[in-house]
N, C-alpha and C positions, 0 to 999 in steps of 0.2 A: 752432636746434640744441637737442635735447632731452637728450642724454647729457652726463654729467659729464666734464670733461677735465682732465688733468694735463699740466704742461709738464715735459719732461725735458731739462735743459740740460747739454750735454757740455762739461766744463772740465777734462779729464784729460790734455790733450796736453802736449807738451814744448816747443813753439814752436821747433823745430829750425831751421826756415827763417828765422825772425825773428832769432834770436841772443839774445833776451831774452824775458822773460815778457810776451807781448803782451796777455794778459788783464788784467794789472795796469797797462797803459799808461794814462796820464792823458789823457782826451779833453777836458779842460777842466773840472775839478771832479768828474769821474765816470770810473771805470775802464771799460775795454772790457767786462769781465764785468758790472760793475754796471749798465751801460746795457742790456746784453742781458737781464739779469734783470728790470729795471724794465719792459721792454715786456710781459712776461708777468704781472708783479705788478699792473699796472694794466689788464690786459685782462679784461673782464667774463666772458669764456668760460672762463677758467682758474680752477680751484679750488684748486690746490696746485702747488708747484714742487719738483722733484727735481733736486738739483745733483750731478752725477757728477764727482768730483774725483780728482786724483792723490794721491801720498803727502803733499805739502804742501798742506793745505787751509785755511791761514790766511786767504788772500784770500776764499775761498768763505764761510768762517765770518763774516768781516767784512761781506760783502755780504748774506748771508742775514739778519743781524741787522737790516738796514734794511727788510726786506720786511714788508708788512702781511699777506700770505697765509702759510699754513703752508709751511715750507721744510724738506726732509729732505736730508741729505748722504749720498751713497753713494760708496764707493771704486770707481774704474773698473778695467777689466781690461786684458789685454795687447794687445787689438785694439779698434778702434772698435766693431765689432759686439758684442763682449763688454761693453764699457762701456755701450753703448746698452741691451743686454738687461738688465743689472743695474739700470739706471735705470728701465726699463719695469716690471720685476718689483717694484720698490719703490713704484710708483705705485698709487693707489687709484681713479683715474678710469676710466670705461669707454672713453674715448678718450685717446690720448697724442699730444702734439706734441713731437717730438724736434728740438732746436735746437742749432746750434753756438754755443758761448759766444763765439766770435770774430766773430759777426754782430751787431754792436750796433745796427744801424740798421733792424731789422725793424719793420714797422708793424702796428697792430691789424688793419687791413684784410687784410693778407697772412695773418696768423694765423687770423683768423676764416673766411676763404674756404677755406683748406686744411682746417680742422676740419670745415666743413660738407660739403666734398667727401668727406672720409674717412668721415663718418657715413653717407653714401649709398653709397659704393663699397667701403669697408673700408680704402682707402689713397689718399692724395692728397698731392701735393707741389707747392709753388709753383715756377714756372719763368718765364723770359723768353726771347723769341726771340734766337738767336745773331746778333749784328750782323756779325761778320767771316766771310769765307769760310774754311772749315775744310778742311785737307788731311790725309789719312790717310797716315802714313809709318811708318818703323821705330820700334819701341818704345824709349823713352828712360827717363831717371830722373825725369821730371817737373819738372826744373829747367832743363835746357838741351837744345838740339837735338843728337842724337848725330852723330858723324862720318859722312859719306857717306849722309845720310838722303834717300833718293829718294821722290818722291810716288808712292803706290800708287793713290790714288783721291780724287776730290773729291765728297763727298756733297752732295745738294741742300740748300742752306742753309735753305730755307723749311720743312724738316722737322726742323730741329735746335733744341733748346731747352737753355738752361743752367739746371740745377735748383738750388734753394736750400733753405733750411730756414726754418721748421719743417716737417719731413715728418711727416704726421699719419696715425694708424692706429687701427683697432679694437684695443684692448689685448690681448684674449684671442687674437685671430688672430695678432697680432705675436709673442706668446710661443710659440704653437704652431709657427709657421713658423721662428722663430729656433732653436728646439730641434732642428729637423730638419737644420740646416746643419752640414756637415762642417767640421772644423778648417781644412783647406786652403782651402775656399771662404770661410770667415770672414775669413781673412787678406787676401783680395783684395777684400772688400766695402768700397767707399768711401762708399756712402750707404745708408740704411736701406731705401729702396724696392727696392733690388736683391734683398733677401730675398724680397719678394713676386713679383718678376719671375722669380727662380729657381724659385719654387714654382708658377709659371704663373698667378698671381692678378693681376687688373687693378690698375693704378695710374693714378689720374686726375691730369692736370696742371692746376693752377689758376693764376690770374694772380699772378705774382710782382712784384718791383719792382727796377729796376736799382740803386736805392740800397741794397738789401738784400744788399750784397756781404760776402764773408768777408775778414777781415784775415789775410793769410798772410805777406806780406813787408813790409818797411819802406815800400815804395812804396804800399802799400794804406792807410797811415795818412792821415787827412785832412790836407790841406796846412797848415791852421791849427795842427794839433797836432804835425806832423812837424818835427824839427829841420831847419833850412834846409840845403840842399845847395849846394855851390859857393861861391865867394867866401870871405870871412873868417868861417868858421863856428866857429873855435876860441874858447874862453873861458878866462880866467885867474881863479883864485880865491886869496884870501889867508886864512890861518888863524893864530891866535895863542892860546896857552894858558900858564898858569902855575899851579903848585901848591906848597904849602908842604911842607917836609921835616919829618917828625915821627918819633919813635921808635915801634917796634912795628909798622912797616909794611914790606913788601918794596919795593925800588926797582925799578920796571919801566919800561923805556924801549924803545919799538919792539918790544915783545913779549919783550924780553930781561930776565931778572932779574939785575940788576947787584949784586955783593957790596958792601954798604955798611951802616953802622950805623943808617941812617935810610931811610925810604921816603916816598913822596909821599902827602899826605892828599887823599882824595876819595871820592865815592860808589861809583865803580867801582874798577878797579885803579889809577886815577889816572895812566895812561900818558900823560904830557903830550905826548910826541912824536906818538903816534898820534892824540891828540885834535886837535892842531894840523893834522895832515894831513887828518883827516876834515872839519874845518871849512873847509879850503881847497877840498877837492873839492866839498862841498855848496854852498859859496858861489859857485864857478864856475858851477854849474848853477842858481843862484838857488833852492835848495831849503832855505833856512834854515840852522840850525846843529845841532850834536849835541844841544844842550839841547832842541830841538824834537822830535827823533826818539827820544832816549833821556833823558827827564827824570830829574833826580836825586831827584825826589819819588816815582818809581816803584820799589818794592822789587824788581822783577824785574831791575833793573840794579845792585843792590847787589853790589859785588865783581866786576862783569862783566869778562870778558876783552876788552880794547879791540880786539885784533886781530879777534876774532869780530864786534864791532860794525863794524869797518872792512869786513869782508866783507859785512855787511848794507848798509852805505853803498854799496858797489859795486853791489849788486842794486838799491837805490833809484835810483842813477844810471842803470843800464841800463834800468829801467822807464820812466824819463823820456827815454830815447833817447840817452844820453851814455855815453862811455867815457873813462877817464883816459889821457892820453898820457905825461906825465912828472910827477915830483914833486921839488921841491928843498926840503929842510928843514934847519933849524939848531937845535941844542940850546944853550941858554945856561945854564951852570952853572960854579961854581968847584970843587966837589968832587962826586963822585969823578972820576978820570980815565976817560974813556969810549972812548979810542982802540981798545982791544982788542975792543970790542963793536959798533963802528960798522957794519962790513960785514954782520954778522948782522942788525942792525936794518934796514938797507936791504933785505936779502933778504926779511925778514919782511913788510915793507910792500909790496914788489913782489909777493910771493905773494898777499897779501890783496887787491890790486887787479888781479891778473891781468896783471902787467907783467914784462918781462925785467928782470934785475937792473940793467942799465945805464940803465934809465929812472927810477931812484930814486937821489937823492943825499942822503945824510945827513952833516951836519958838526956838530962840537961846538966851542964856543968859550967863553972866560971873558969876563965883562963886569963889571969892577970898579966901573963908575960906576952900575950898577943896584943900588940898596941891597938889594932883596929877594933877588936871586940872588948878587950880589957878596959879600954877607956869609955866604953858604953857608946861608941860611935856606930857600931854595926853588930850583926849577928851572923854567925857561921854555923854550918852543920856538915857533918860527914856521915856516910852510911856505907854499910857492907851488905850485899845481897847475894844469896845463894839461889841458883836456878838449876833446873834439871829438865830433861826432855818431857814434853807434854804427855800427860797420862801415865808416866812412870811412877810406880809406888816407891 
């Protein structure tokens, strides 16, 4: 291959069919997106990487910082075709390899063969023969078989190929063809090679790899990384936290500012109840504690809203494939009286973790035998959380 090549990695999707951010899913020390990027970062035929992201580009920035090759971030568009076009426009290579960020198992051989084919033909895409017999029926939503779906036709399986990425093109030709596409046509394009087909240009199929599959649903996750289904898959976690009462601080518990002459001392808002719940949730998933994710040495968390951190914990949990089922928490304090605020605290925690109000129980009690709280010097809380694999009923 004589021409320079850029990788354009699409990472602007919403993971709607997964239910959580699949690109951030941990495959065992490496995220889905990170592994996809690494394949191109280590491929000798690729000179630079263009990452096409959504509005939240934190993950992309984190993974880009690990690359040895130049990486440029570009914001995606409303359609896949627009996102790809923006990425290609930002590339400097004469050839472009457009890849789905959710295909983390692509090999150098697949990348290099598609690039070589595109250099010769202008467009080349990896493909594998379809293994199953395919039936043509009524149009559906792509997720389930529609009612009364009758078979119209059975195509010859030997002529059918399942296409993959990276789909590789001559950059200038790609941009020229994409600019000719009508808006309605763009909304229907599901792969980049379709642009060349619509323009009447040839597209070469090169050898793909059955291992180079796209992670679309939870079932696509590797068995070793996927939360176990069936049997006893629920987990229980326990959290405990205590803070000292001091003057000059607001007293915040479960996101509620409780009228009192003192507040809790801490780096964040010191919401001891929410901290205990977060620790319980993280512990159930074996994901460490809040100090690991939100260290008190980081100025970014000075005075932080603990409910906002709880929402981040919910995302961390979902990225690991888990969801909270219910929470039971108890506040230990002598003063002030908390009964008027308990229901609001429970509702705040339920909202933070995406739960119905009935799935969160908050109680308050005094404990005269605990010197720290019994003397009114501090407030403690402990919580128990039950979690299960994401999407499991």
